[in-house]
N, C-alpha and C positions, 0 to 999 in steps of 0.2 A: 690346249684350250680352244674353245669354238671360235674366239675372236680371231686368232691367227688364220683359221680356214676362211673366215668371212673375209678378212683382209687380202688374202690371195685371190678370192673370187673378185673382189673390188678392183684389184690391180688388173686381173684379166679383163674384166668389163671395160675398164678405163683405157687400157691399150687397144682393145677392139674399137671403141668408139673413137679414139685419136686416129687409127687406121682408116676409119670411115670418113674422116675429115671433120669431126667435131672440134671446136675450140675448146681450150681448158675451161674458159668462163662458162660455156654451156654445160659442160660435163660437171663442174663443181655445183652449178646451180641445180642440176638435176639431182645430184647426190644429196645436197641440203635439203631439197624438198622430200626426197625419199627417206632420209634418216628423220626427219620431222614426222612423217606419216608413221614410220616403225615406232617412234617414241610414243605417239599418241596411242597406237594399237596396244603397246605394251601397258600403258596406263590404264587403258579400258579393261584389260584382262585381270587386273588386281583388285 
């Protein structure tokens, strides 16, 4: 499934962000904003 690939990408991005010194809260806030934008884009397409 595509979701598994996406999850692996997220995990990679998160670990990179952590290694750059981002805090967990900053990362989760970023991903909440990103997933909101993705949801809005998907709704536009239909």
